[in-house]
Phi, psi and omega in degrees: 000124178280146181264131172278120186282323183276096180243162181243145178289335183301331180257017174089005179263150183266122184296136179056029178231157177211167178246140176290124181230083178276343183063027175233117179306128182074010181294157179230145180253128178287132170255124187250156178297322180227163176295137177119145181294340182274349179289149179296150180277127176275325181184190184226153174238144180275152173308133178087352180290140180268135182233158176255132185255136176274183180276354183279132178220149177217142169266126183212127180053038179075011177240155176264122180249140178236148179266132179262148176246343183205140006277355177220142178272132178164187185249140177225152173288123185296344180289350177259017178238144176237165178295138177271133179249135181290147181292000000 
């Protein structure tokens, strides 16, 4: 599932934010230095963690990759992100 980056606060969604959704209890998402599965891993994000997405996107090896700016800067496969909802 691709994440729509342009979301509005008016409907309870957090702008430029997403939630890590690996759909595995205790799962971790690899954050990479560059877009693509072959790039080295910079760090990991936990299932349910809220992240900030930059405007940068790349299509690579048939997948959509987005660049994160917080809590760690790097690239993730967008299929592991869900829309973040404000509390």
